[in-house]
C-alpha positions in Angstrom: -48.9 -0.9 -77.5 -49.7 -2.2 -74.1 -46.9 -4.7 -74.3 -44.5 -1.9 -75.3 -45.6 0.3 -72.3 -45.3 -2.7 -69.9 -41.8 -3.4 -71.2 -40.8 0.3 -70.7 -42.1 0.3 -67.1 -40.3 -2.9 -66.3 -37.0 -1.4 -67.6 -37.5 1.7 -65.4 -38.2 -0.4 -62.3 -35.1 -2.6 -62.9 -32.9 0.6 -63.3 -33.9 1.9 -59.9 -31.2 0.8 -57.3 -32.3 -1.2 -54.3 -33.1 1.0 -51.2 -33.0 -0.8 -47.9 -35.9 -0.1 -45.5 -35.2 2.7 -43.0 -35.5 1.3 -39.4 -37.9 3.1 -37.1 -36.5 5.2 -34.3 -36.5 3.4 -30.9 -39.6 4.0 -28.8 -39.4 7.0 -26.6 -39.8 6.2 -22.9 -39.1 7.8 -19.5 -35.4 7.9 -18.9 -34.3 6.5 -15.5 -32.5 9.3 -13.8 -31.5 7.4 -10.6 -28.0 6.8 -11.9 -27.5 10.2 -13.6 -25.6 13.2 -12.3 -27.8 16.1 -11.5 -26.0 19.3 -10.4 -27.3 22.7 -9.4 -25.2 25.6 -10.8 -26.4 28.2 -8.4 -25.0 26.8 -5.1 -25.2 29.9 -3.0 -27.8 28.8 -0.4 -28.2 25.1 -1.0 -28.2 23.4 2.3 -30.5 25.9 3.9 -33.6 24.3 5.4 -36.1 26.5 3.4 -34.4 25.9 0.0 -34.4 22.8 -2.2 -31.8 21.5 -4.6 -32.6 20.0 -8.1 -32.6 16.5 -6.6 -36.2 17.1 -5.3 -37.3 17.1 -8.9 -36.5 13.4 -9.4 -37.5 11.8 -6.1 -40.9 10.5 -7.3 -40.1 9.3 -10.8 -42.1 6.2 -10.5 -45.3 8.3 -10.3 -44.6 10.4 -13.4 -46.9 10.2 -16.5 -46.2 7.6 -19.2 -45.4 10.3 -21.8 -45.6 14.0 -22.6 -48.6 13.2 -24.8 -50.5 11.5 -22.0 -50.0 13.3 -18.7 -52.8 11.6 -16.7 -51.7 9.6 -13.7 -53.7 7.4 -11.4 -55.3 8.7 -8.2 -52.9 6.5 -6.2 -49.9 7.9 -8.0 -51.0 11.4 -7.5 -51.6 10.9 -3.8 -48.1 9.3 -3.4 -46.3 12.2 -5.2 -44.5 14.8 -3.0 -45.8 18.1 -4.2 -44.8 20.5 -1.4 -41.1 20.8 -2.3 -40.5 22.8 -5.4 -37.0 23.3 -6.8 -35.8 26.6 -5.3 -32.0 26.8 -4.7 -31.8 30.5 -4.0 -33.8 33.6 -3.1 -31.2 36.3 -3.8 -31.6 37.6 -7.3 -28.2 39.3 -7.3 -26.6 35.8 -7.6 -28.2 35.3 -11.0 -30.6 32.8 -12.5 -31.2 29.4 -11.1 -30.0 26.5 -13.2 -29.1 22.8 -13.1 -27.9 20.3 -15.6 -28.1 16.6 -16.0 -25.2 14.5 -17.2 -27.1 11.5 -18.8 -23.9 9.4 -18.9 -24.7 8.5 -22.5 -25.9 10.2 -25.7 -29.7 10.3 -25.6 -32.3 11.7 -28.0 -34.6 13.7 -25.9 -38.2 13.8 -27.2 -40.0 15.5 -24.4 -40.5 16.2 -20.7 -43.2 16.2 -18.1 -43.3 18.6 -15.2 -45.5 18.8 -12.2 -46.7 22.4 -12.2 -47.6 23.3 -8.6 -48.0 27.0 -8.2 -46.8 30.4 -9.4 -45.7 31.6 -12.8 -42.1 31.0 -13.9 -40.4 30.9 -17.3 -38.2 27.8 -17.9 -35.5 27.4 -20.6 -34.3 23.9 -21.8 -30.9 23.6 -23.4 -28.7 20.8 -24.7 -25.1 20.6 -26.0 -22.1 20.8 -23.8 -21.2 23.0 -20.7 -20.4 26.6 -21.7 -21.7 26.0 -25.2 -25.4 25.4 -24.5 -28.1 25.5 -27.3 -31.7 26.3 -26.5 -34.2 23.5 -27.6 -37.3 24.6 -25.8 -39.0 26.8 -23.2 -42.2 26.7 -21.2 -44.1 28.7 -18.5 -45.5 27.3 -15.3 -48.9 29.0 -15.4 -51.1 26.1 -14.1 -51.8 24.8 -10.7 -51.2 21.3 -9.2 -51.1 19.3 -12.4 -48.8 17.3 -14.6 -48.0 18.9 -17.9 -46.1 17.7 -20.9 -43.7 19.4 -23.4 -42.5 17.9 -26.6 -39.1 18.8 -28.2 -39.7 20.0 -31.7 -36.5 18.7 -33.2 -35.1 15.9 -31.1 -31.4 15.2 -31.2 -28.7 13.3 -29.3 -27.1 14.9 -26.4 -25.1 14.0 -23.3 -26.3 16.9 -21.2 -29.6 18.6 -20.6 -29.8 22.0 -18.8 -32.8 23.8 -17.3 -32.8 27.4 -16.0 -35.2 29.9 -14.6 -35.1 33.4 -13.1 -34.2 33.4 -9.4 -37.1 32.4 -7.2 -39.5 29.5 -6.7 -39.4 27.4 -9.9 -43.1 26.4 -9.6 -42.2 22.7 -10.3 -41.9 19.9 -7.8 -41.2 16.9 -10.1 -39.6 16.5 -13.6 -39.5 13.5 -15.9 -37.5 13.2 -19.2 -38.4 11.1 -22.2 -36.3 9.8 -25.1 -34.0 6.9 -25.9 -30.3 6.0 -25.9 -28.6 6.9 -29.2 -25.1 5.7 -28.3 -22.8 5.2 -25.3 -20.2 7.8 -24.5 -17.3 7.9 -26.9 -13.7 7.5 -25.8 -13.3 11.2 -26.5 -16.2 12.2 -24.3 -14.9 10.0 -21.5 -11.5 11.5 -21.7 -13.0 15.0 -21.7 -14.5 14.6 -18.3 -12.1 11.9 -16.9 -9.3 12.3 -14.4 -6.4 14.3 -15.8 -2.9 13.7 -14.5 -0.8 16.6 -13.2 2.5 16.7 -11.5 2.1 16.5 -7.7 4.1 19.1 -5.9 6.9 17.8 -3.7 7.2 19.7 -0.4 10.5 21.6 0.2 11.0 19.6 3.4 9.7 16.3 4.8 6.1 16.7 6.1 6.5 15.7 9.7 3.5 15.7 12.0 4.8 18.7 13.8 4.8 20.7 10.6 1.2 19.7 9.9 0.1 21.7 13.0 -0.3 25.4 12.7 -2.5 28.4 12.9 -3.4 31.7 11.1 -1.3 34.7 11.9 -0.4 38.2 10.8 3.0 39.6 10.0 2.9 41.8 13.2 2.3 38.9 15.6 5.3 38.4 17.9 7.6 35.5 17.2 7.4 34.4 20.8 3.8 33.5 20.1 4.2 32.3 16.5 6.9 29.8 17.7 4.3 27.2 18.7 3.4 26.6 15.0 4.8 24.1 12.6 3.2 26.0 9.8 1.6 29.4 9.4 -1.1 30.7 7.2 -0.4 34.4 6.9 -3.3 36.7 6.2 -2.1 39.1 3.6 -4.4 41.6 2.0 -4.1 42.0 -1.8 -4.3 45.8 -1.4 -1.0 45.6 0.6 0.7 43.9 -2.2 0.2 46.2 -5.2 1.2 49.8 -5.7 -0.8 52.2 -7.9 0.9 50.8 -11.0 0.2 47.2 -10.2 3.8 46.4 -9.3 4.4 44.2 -6.2 5.6 45.6 -2.9 7.7 43.1 -1.2 10.0 45.0 1.3 8.1 48.2 2.0 4.8 49.2 3.5 3.3 49.6 6.9 2.7 45.9 7.2 6.4 45.0 7.1 9.2 43.4 5.1 8.1 40.1 3.5 11.7 39.0 2.7 12.8 39.3 6.4 9.6 37.8 7.7 9.6 34.7 5.4 13.4 34.2 5.9 12.9 34.3 9.7 10.2 31.6 9.4 12.3 29.5 7.1 15.3 29.6 9.5 13.0 28.5 12.4 11.7 25.5 10.5 8.2 27.0 10.2 6.7 26.7 6.8 4.4 29.6 5.8 1.9 30.2 3.1 0.5 33.7 2.5 -3.2 33.9 1.9 -3.7 36.8 -0.5 -7.2 38.0 0.4 -9.6 40.8 -0.3 -10.1 43.2 -3.2 -7.9 45.9 -4.5 -8.7 49.3 -5.9 -5.8 49.1 -8.3 -7.6 46.4 -10.1 -11.3 47.1 -9.7 -11.4 50.8 -8.7 -13.6 52.2 -6.0 -13.1 52.7 -2.3 -14.5 49.3 -1.4 -13.4 47.1 -4.3 -15.1 43.7 -4.7 -13.1 40.6 -3.7 -13.4 39.2 -7.3 -10.3 40.9 -8.6 -11.2 42.0 -12.1 -11.6 45.4 -13.7 -15.1 46.9 -13.4 -17.4 45.4 -16.0 -15.0 42.6 -17.0 -16.2 39.1 -17.8 -15.6 37.1 -14.6 -15.7 33.8 -16.5 -12.7 34.8 -18.7 -9.3 34.0 -17.2 -7.8 37.0 -18.9 -9.9 39.3 -16.7 -7.8 38.1 -13.8 -4.5 39.2 -15.5 -3.2 41.6 -12.8 -4.0 39.1 -10.0 -2.3 36.3 -11.9 0.7 38.4 -12.6 1.0 39.2 -8.9 0.9 35.4 -8.2 3.8 35.1 -10.8 5.8 37.7 -8.9 5.4 35.9 -5.6 6.4 32.5 -7.0 9.3 34.1 -8.9 10.7 35.7 -5.8 10.0 33.2 -3.1 10.0 29.9 -5.1 13.0 27.7 -5.8 13.7 28.5 -9.4 16.8 30.7 -9.7 16.6 30.9 -13.5 13.6 33.2 -13.7 14.1 35.9 -16.4 14.8 39.1 -14.5 13.1 41.0 -17.3 9.8 39.6 -16.1 10.1 40.9 -12.6 7.7 43.7 -11.8 8.5 45.0 -8.3 7.6 48.3 -6.8 10.2 51.1 -6.3 12.1 50.3 -3.1 12.0 46.5 -3.6 15.1 45.0 -5.1 14.3 42.5 -7.9 15.1 39.0 -6.7 14.3 35.4 -7.7 14.6 31.9 -6.4 14.9 32.8 -2.7 13.3 29.4 -1.8 11.4 30.8 1.2 7.8 29.7 0.3 6.2 26.4 -0.7 3.2 28.0 -2.3 0.5 30.8 -2.1 -3.2 30.8 -1.5 -5.1 33.0 -3.9 -8.1 34.2 -1.9 -10.1 33.5 1.3 -13.5 32.0 1.6 -14.5 32.6 -2.0 -17.8 30.8 -1.5 -19.0 32.8 1.4 -22.6 33.9 0.9 -23.0 36.7 3.5 -21.1 39.4 1.8 -23.1 39.8 -1.5 -22.4 38.7 -5.0 -19.4 41.1 -5.4 -17.5 39.0 -2.9 -18.9 35.5 -3.9 -17.1 33.4 -6.6 -19.3 31.0 -8.4 -17.4 27.7 -9.0 -16.9 28.7 -12.6 -15.5 32.2 -11.7 -13.1 30.7 -9.1 -11.9 28.1 -11.7 -11.3 30.9 -14.2 -9.2 32.8 -11.7 -7.3 29.6 -10.6 -6.5 28.8 -14.2 -5.0 32.3 -14.5 -3.2 32.0 -11.2 -1.9 28.5 -11.9 -0.1 29.0 -15.2 -1.6 32.1 -16.9 -4.4 30.0 -18.4 -1.9 27.6 -20.1 0.4 30.5 -20.9 -2.1 32.7 -22.7 -1.5 35.5 -20.2 2.1 36.6 -20.2 4.2 36.5 -17.0 1.2 35.2 -15.0 0.5 32.2 -12.8 2.8 30.5 -10.3 3.8 27.7 -12.7 5.3 30.0 -15.3 7.6 31.3 -12.6 8.4 28.1 -10.9 6.8 24.7 -11.9 7.4 23.4 -8.3 5.5 26.3 -6.6 2.1 25.3 -5.2 -1.2 27.1 -5.8 -3.7 26.6 -3.0 -7.3 27.5 -3.8 -8.7 30.0 -1.3 -10.1 28.3 1.8 -13.5 27.0 0.9 -16.4 26.8 3.4 -17.0 23.0 3.7 -20.8 23.1 3.9 -23.3 20.9 2.1 -22.5 22.1 -1.5 -18.7 21.8 -1.3 -18.3 18.6 -3.4 -20.7 20.0 -6.1 -18.7 23.2 -6.0 -15.5 21.4 -6.6 -17.1 19.2 -9.3 -18.2 22.3 -11.1 -14.8 23.8 -10.9 -13.5 20.6 -12.5 -16.2 20.9 -15.2 -14.9 24.4 -16.0 -11.3 23.0 -16.3 -12.6 20.1 -18.4 -14.2 22.3 -21.0 -12.0 25.5 -20.9 -8.4 24.2 -20.6 -6.9 22.1 -23.4 -5.1 19.9 -20.9 -8.2 19.7 -18.7 -6.0 19.8 -15.6 -7.7 20.7 -12.2 -5.5 23.8 -12.0 -4.9 23.7 -8.2 -2.3 21.9 -6.1 -3.9 22.3 -2.7 -7.6 21.9 -2.0 -8.1 24.1 1.0 -11.2 24.0 3.2 -12.5 25.5 6.4 -13.8 22.7 8.5 -13.9 21.8 12.2 -15.7 19.5 14.7 -19.4 19.9 15.0 -19.7 18.2 18.4 -17.7 18.4 21.7 -15.7 15.3 21.0 -13.8 15.8 17.7 -13.4 12.1 17.2 -17.1 11.4 17.2 -18.2 14.4 15.2 -19.0 14.6 11.5 -15.5 16.0 11.1 -13.8 12.7 10.1 -16.5 11.5 7.8 -16.4 14.9 6.0 -12.6 14.7 5.6 -13.0 11.2 4.2 -15.7 12.4 1.7 -13.4 15.2 0.5 -10.4 12.8 0.2 -12.5 10.4 -1.8 -13.5 13.2 -4.2 -9.9 14.2 -4.6 -8.8 10.6 -5.3 -11.4 10.3 -8.0 -11.1 13.7 -9.6 -7.9 15.5 -8.7 -5.4 12.9 -7.3 -2.4 15.2 -7.6 -3.8 17.6 -4.9 -3.2 17.9 -1.2 -5.9 18.5 1.4 -5.3 21.4 3.9 -7.7 22.7 6.5 -6.8 26.3 6.8 -9.4 27.4 9.4 -11.2 25.5 12.2 -12.7 26.4 15.5 -13.9 24.4 18.5 -17.5 24.1 19.8 -17.5 25.2 23.4 -21.1 25.9 24.3 -21.1 23.3 27.1 -18.4 25.1 29.1 -19.6 28.7 29.0 -20.8 30.1 32.4 -22.9 33.2 32.9 -21.0 36.1 34.3 -17.6 34.5 33.9 -15.2 35.7 31.1 -14.0 32.6 29.3 -10.4 33.9 29.7 -10.9 33.4 33.5 -13.0 30.2 33.2 -10.5 27.4 34.0 -12.9 24.6 32.9 -13.4 26.4 29.6 -9.6 26.8 29.1 -8.8 23.2 29.9 -11.5 21.8 27.7 -10.6 24.2 24.9 -6.9 23.1 25.0 -7.9 19.4 25.0 -10.3 19.8 22.1 -7.8 21.9 20.0 -5.1 19.2 20.5 -7.5 16.4 19.7 -8.8 18.1 16.6 -5.2 18.4 15.3 -4.5 14.8 16.0 -7.9 13.6 14.6 -7.2 15.5 11.3 -3.7 14.0 11.0 -5.1 10.6 11.5 -7.8 11.2 8.9 -5.3 12.1 6.2 -5.3 16.0 6.3 -1.9 17.2 5.0 -1.8 20.5 7.0 -4.1 22.2 9.4 -4.1 25.8 10.7 -6.4 27.0 13.5 -8.4 30.2 13.4 -6.4 31.9 14.8 -3.3 32.8 16.8 -4.8 35.9 18.5 -8.2 36.7 19.9 -10.3 39.3 18.1 -10.9 42.3 20.4 -14.7 41.7 20.5 -17.6 39.9 18.9 -18.1 36.2 18.0 -14.3 35.5 17.7 -13.5 37.1 21.1 -12.2 33.8 22.4 -11.0 32.2 19.2 -7.3 32.6 19.7 -4.5 30.7 21.3 -3.4 33.9 22.8 -5.3 37.0 23.9 -5.8 40.0 21.6 -3.2 42.1 19.9 -1.0 44.0 22.3 -1.6 41.6 25.2 -0.5 38.3 23.7 -1.1 36.3 27.0 -0.9 32.6 26.2 -3.8 30.3 26.9 -3.4 26.7 27.9 -4.3 25.8 24.3 -1.2 27.6 23.1 1.0 25.4 25.4 -0.8 22.2 24.3 -0.1 23.2 20.7 3.5 24.1 21.3 4.2 20.9 23.2 2.6 18.8 20.5 4.5 20.5 17.7 7.8 20.1 19.7 7.3 16.4 20.4 6.3 15.6 16.8 8.8 18.0 15.1 10.7 15.2 13.4 8.1 12.5 13.6 5.6 11.2 11.0 2.2 9.6 11.6 2.5 5.8 11.2 -0.7 4.2 12.4 -3.9 4.5 14.4 -3.5 1.7 16.9 -6.6 2.5 19.0 -7.8 -0.2 21.2 -10.8 -0.4 23.5 -11.5 3.0 25.0 -8.1 4.5 24.6 -7.1 6.4 21.4 -3.6 5.4 20.5 -1.7 7.0 17.6 1.8 5.8 16.7 4.5 8.1 15.4 8.1 7.4 14.3 10.7 10.0 14.9 13.6 10.1 12.5 17.1 10.9 13.6 18.1 14.5 12.5 20.9 16.9 13.1 19.0 18.4 16.0 17.7 15.2 17.4 20.4 12.5 17.4 18.0 9.7 18.4 15.4 7.8 16.3 12.4 7.1 18.5 8.9 5.7 18.6 6.1 7.8 20.0 2.7 6.9 21.3 0.1 9.6 21.7 -2.7 8.4 24.0 -5.9 10.0 25.2 -9.6 9.3 25.9 -12.1 10.5 23.2 -14.6 11.5 25.9 -16.0 14.6 27.4 -16.8 13.5 30.9 -13.5 14.0 32.7 -12.9 10.3 32.7 -9.5 8.9 33.6 -8.2 5.3 33.0 -5.8 4.5 35.9 -2.6 2.4 35.4 -2.9 1.9 31.7 -0.3 -0.7 30.6 1.7 0.1 27.5 4.2 -2.4 26.0 7.6 -0.9 25.2 11.0 -2.6 24.3 12.7 -4.0 27.3 15.7 -1.9 28.5 14.5 1.3 26.8 14.6 4.7 28.5 11.0 6.0 28.3 9.8 9.5 28.8 6.3 10.7 29.4 5.6 14.2 28.0 2.4 15.9 29.2 1.2 19.3 27.9 1.4 21.9 30.6 2.6 25.5 31.1 5.9 24.9 29.4 6.3 25.0 25.6 8.1 21.7 25.6 5.6 20.1 28.1 6.3 18.4 31.4 8.7 15.5 31.1 8.8 12.5 33.4 10.8 9.3 33.3 8.6 6.1 33.2 10.1 3.0 34.7 9.9 -0.1 32.5 8.7 -3.3 34.3 8.5 -6.6 32.4 8.3 -4.8 29.1 5.5 -2.4 30.2 5.1 1.1 31.5 2.2 2.2 33.5 0.5 5.6 33.2 -2.9 7.3 33.7 -4.8 8.3 30.5 -7.2 11.2 30.5 -8.8 13.5 27.9 -5.5 15.4 27.6 -3.3 13.8 24.9 0.1 12.7 26.3 3.2 11.4 24.6 5.2 8.3 25.5 8.7 8.5 23.8 11.1 5.5 23.6 14.0 5.2 23.5 14.7 8.7 24.7 17.6 10.9 25.7 18.0 11.8 29.4 15.0 13.7 30.6 15.4 17.5 30.7 14.0 19.4 33.6 10.6 21.0 32.8 11.1 24.6 31.8 14.7 23.9 30.6 13.9 25.0 27.0 14.2 28.7 26.2 15.0 29.8 29.7 16.5 33.1 30.5 20.4 33.0 30.6 22.2 35.7 32.6 25.9 36.1 31.9 28.3 35.5 34.8 31.2 37.7 33.6 31.7 40.5 31.1 34.8 42.4 29.8 35.8 44.7 27.1 38.8 42.6 26.3 38.8 39.1 24.8 41.3 37.7 27.3 39.5 39.4 30.2 42.7 41.4 31.0 40.7 44.6 31.6 38.0 45.2 34.1 35.7 42.2 34.7 32.0 42.7 35.6 30.2 39.9 37.4 26.9 41.7 37.1 26.4 41.9 40.9 27.2 45.6 40.7 27.9 48.2 38.1 31.5 48.3 36.7 33.7 51.4 36.9 34.5 51.4 33.2 32.0 53.6 31.4 31.9 51.5 28.2 31.6 48.2 30.1 28.8 49.8 32.2 26.7 50.3 29.0 26.8 46.6 28.4 26.1 45.9 32.1 22.9 48.0 31.6 21.8 45.6 28.9 21.4 43.0 31.7 20.8 45.0 34.9 16.9 44.7 34.9 16.2 41.0 34.2 12.7 41.3 35.7 11.7 43.5 32.8 12.1 40.5 30.4 10.1 37.2 30.6 11.7 34.3 32.4 11.1 32.1 29.3 11.3 33.3 25.8 7.6 32.5 25.3 6.6 34.0 28.6 3.8 36.6 28.8 5.0 40.2 28.8 1.7 42.2 29.4 2.4 42.7 33.1 6.1 43.4 32.8 7.4 46.9 33.6 9.6 48.7 31.1 13.3 48.7 31.8 14.7 52.2 32.8 18.4 52.2 32.2 19.7 52.6 28.7 22.7 51.1 27.0 23.3 54.1 24.7 24.0 53.9 21.0 27.8 53.8 21.0 29.5 51.4 18.6 31.6 48.9 20.6 32.2 45.3 21.5 32.0 43.3 24.7 32.9 39.7 25.6 30.6 37.6 27.7 31.0 34.4 29.7 28.1 32.1 30.7 28.0 29.6 33.6 28.1 26.6 31.3 27.7 25.8 27.6 24.2 26.8 26.4 22.4 26.2 23.1 21.1 29.7 22.2 17.4 29.4 21.2 16.2 33.0 21.3 17.1 36.6 22.1 15.1 39.5 23.3 15.6 43.3 23.2 13.8 46.2 24.6 14.3 48.7 21.8 13.9 52.4 22.5 15.2 55.1 20.0 16.9 55.2 16.7 18.2 52.4 14.5 21.5 50.6 14.3 22.3 47.1 15.2 23.2 44.6 17.8 24.8 41.2 17.1 25.5 38.1 19.3 28.3 35.8 18.1 30.0 32.6 19.3 33.4 33.9 20.5 35.1 30.6 19.7 34.1 30.4 16.0 32.9 34.0 15.2 29.5 32.5 14.0 26.6 35.0 14.2 23.9 33.5 16.4 21.5 36.5 16.4 21.2 40.1 15.3 18.7 42.9 15.2 18.5 46.2 13.4 16.9 47.8 16.4 14.3 49.4 14.2 11.3 49.3 16.5 10.3 51.9 19.1 9.7 51.5 22.8 8.9 47.8 22.6 10.1 44.3 23.3 11.2 42.2 20.3 11.8 38.6 21.0 13.1 36.5 18.2 13.9 32.7 18.1 17.2 31.7 16.6 18.2 28.6 14.8 18.9 26.2 17.7 20.8 23.6 15.6 24.1 25.4 16.4 25.9 23.7 19.3 26.2 25.2 22.7 28.8 27.7 23.8 29.8 29.4 27.1 31.6 32.4 25.4 29.9 35.1 23.4 30.7 38.4 21.7 28.1 41.2 21.7 28.6 43.8 19.1 26.6 47.1 19.4 26.7 49.2 16.2 24.3 52.0 17.1 20.7 52.4 18.0 19.6 52.8 21.7 18.2 50.0 23.8 17.4 49.4 27.4 17.7 45.7 27.9 19.0 42.5 26.2 18.0 39.0 27.1 19.5 35.6 26.1 17.4 32.4 26.0 18.4 28.8 25.6 18.9 25.4 27.2 22.0 23.8 28.6 24.0 22.0 26.0 22.8 18.3 25.9 25.4 15.9 27.4 25.7 13.9 24.2 27.0 16.9 22.3 30.3 16.6 24.3 31.0 13.5 22.1 31.4 15.6 19.0 34.6 13.7 18.1 35.0 15.0 14.5 34.4 18.6 15.5 31.5 19.3 13.0 29.2 20.7 15.8 26.9 17.6 15.6 26.8 14.3 17.4 26.0 11.5 15.0 27.4 8.3 13.5 30.4 10.2 12.0 31.7 10.7 15.5 31.6 7.0 16.1 33.4 6.4 12.8 36.1 8.9 13.7 36.9 7.1 16.9 36.8 3.7 15.2 39.4 4.9 12.7 41.6 6.1 15.6 41.3 2.7 17.4 42.2 0.9 14.1 45.0 3.1 12.8 46.1 5.1 15.7 45.2 8.4 14.2 42.0 10.5 13.6 40.9 11.2 10.0 41.7 14.9 10.3 43.0 17.6 12.6 39.5 18.8 13.5 38.9 15.7 15.6 39.1 16.0 19.4 40.7 13.4 21.7 39.0 15.1 24.6 35.6 14.6 23.1 36.4 10.9 22.3 37.6 10.2 25.9 34.0 9.4 27.0 35.0 8.0 30.4 37.6 10.8 31.1 40.4 8.4 32.0 42.9 9.9 29.6 43.0 6.7 27.4 41.1 6.1 24.2 39.9 2.5 24.0 36.9 0.3 23.2 35.2 1.4 26.4 35.0 5.0 25.1 33.6 3.6 21.8 30.9 1.6 23.7 29.9 4.7 25.7 29.6 6.9 22.6 27.6 4.2 20.7 25.2 3.8 23.6 24.8 7.6 23.8 24.0 7.7 20.1 21.3 5.0 20.6 19.8 6.8 23.6 21.0 4.4 26.3 
């Protein structure tokens, strides 16, 4: 029987399959957090001296307990542990709970934690999982005093992330240690999820020359004679101006002006403009003082669809002012009075808010990084097309979205990283849904070059390169520290030292930013505020006065010199800052040039005498110094043995070579008074020489447009605050007059003193009939000065057409036609290599290529014979010799 039982048991044992031994879990130990990413989610007040980020929780890891089960530490370790700094990122409860997360950079099984409980009572929650899909795995309360405590996770599991949160206030914990073991490295899918995503980089509508990188903030009602100093404009545009009560977009009506005309005027002048759509809107949020987070009351601010109306407004802006002419007109939602239009190609992009991370205006006006990312995703492409007719990319893939100008304080890079985290986990493509990263940043010391300004720019650019390489960097607001120049009892507008230092620092800040890699920069702002902290912040005085400060002239000069140039290299040597620019040949500027910008990066009034700068032998060299002319003060520098000599100061100056003949300072945009006027084109009727009133009543009305020249500024950009109003009116009769000038002028601007009614006035080239300038005369008892497109060649014969609307004075502004324009051989109104080719063909074949060519223009030496000498003169003129 026993034998049978033993046999049966043996059979059973043999039938059981082999089971390999289960390996024991790795030993749990304190995880080294020194190379992990730790990020606060509530960034509101991080950076303040009295608050502490989550990084203080891991600064004494070597003194933490061995395990959650054994929290005793040695007396030496306890004494060495910093216990006075608890994690406390925020004191304002309206901004929500405090939280931080740890990216462990691998998949770890978390078995427990230890925390140094210092004081107070606070409830903590522990979560794992992934961002925006957290799962609670524990909680504890800090109800002890000055002791290490342990907490064991009941059901340990692998996770990449660990998150901790508490109600707002002092966390009660000064140190934190985490225990567990590595389960596996990150998978390829996990790496891809949070890696860099490629997106199409936006190509500018025009080449980004250094002159176009220089700009300032302005409003639609700022005068063009002040705006003209800018290469680019950031236009403050309230969201409430944009939407009517139905949520349709108002483009051409409203008390703030006609956007179509405004943007067209800027485009024609070569000034790029980006509207900053700022503030809240009752149409979206309700209430008399709507929050700046543009969602309906009670909506989920982390859901992109809550930003539907805002994103659809962005679509309308891109559809109208972008470059895509094929927008479906059925998707256009414009207010009554605005004609539906698409593809006007007037704007490069739009900025979707202003200072969204400001902390001084309450939670209603503060975007968390996640809220701003949600709005950007909607404004970018309607959150990947989920919101219909929303986002700039759905209207025009080439239209740029700039994130609202972010304050560039301590938390900025964490703020951007958390925006990226939102995009990583809430967009299928994971794209950082912004084309332009836009910050408010300026120098923090009196010398821009030596301040933390450059290092901060470099930090931001490094972040962009590693996280959003398709983006551009714009600084859309900056101001200048000036405390060392203020004097008791002296208004800074009358303080000459203040104004000189301010102008120098503004110019040097622009240059420093360009050299550091900023794509565009706009100063806060064009005009002074009427009072308060920004009383002196403008380049001109307050609205209605518009008097130009020295800083305006420095900015205008710099923009003019660098208009067609791009930054090539920082060639600083010894104590002299030396930036090198290359100017391309353009239709307006016939000469390719090299430009050195030189200055001293000091604040002591130092001057380096007789600085020697090497230039090509035989070059014509011009020194351009900022002064009280928009184009600067121009001086010829003699070249000796391949060098020019000049004094270098703290004011940036420009050395241009080779250059055209120097123009007299003040030659740009000067007042032009006609020499003769007649009502007949052939001047067969009465001729008025403007020395006295004519007898003909109709001609006298045109004479009265020019009879009070002292009522208009001597230069287009001249100040008007102290000018008296003209008294004689030109009537409103519809008629035409012919006007002769003393010599050919390039018309650069026109001014009118408008009085009553509306109608029109137009200035045309009498030779070609080309309209050079026109106005609807739709203002009232005010001067309107408007730049014109100065690429049209000069003329000495004009037609003035008046079609109604009363005015008291008309002013013409321009510069004498450059000498080289007389060599326009082929008659296309430009002087370039085509004129050389036309003369070469004549010399080879005895005939010009077409009837538009001019033998008079080709006869450079005026001897009545076309030969190789004329060709040599014209070639040298083209090369600037």
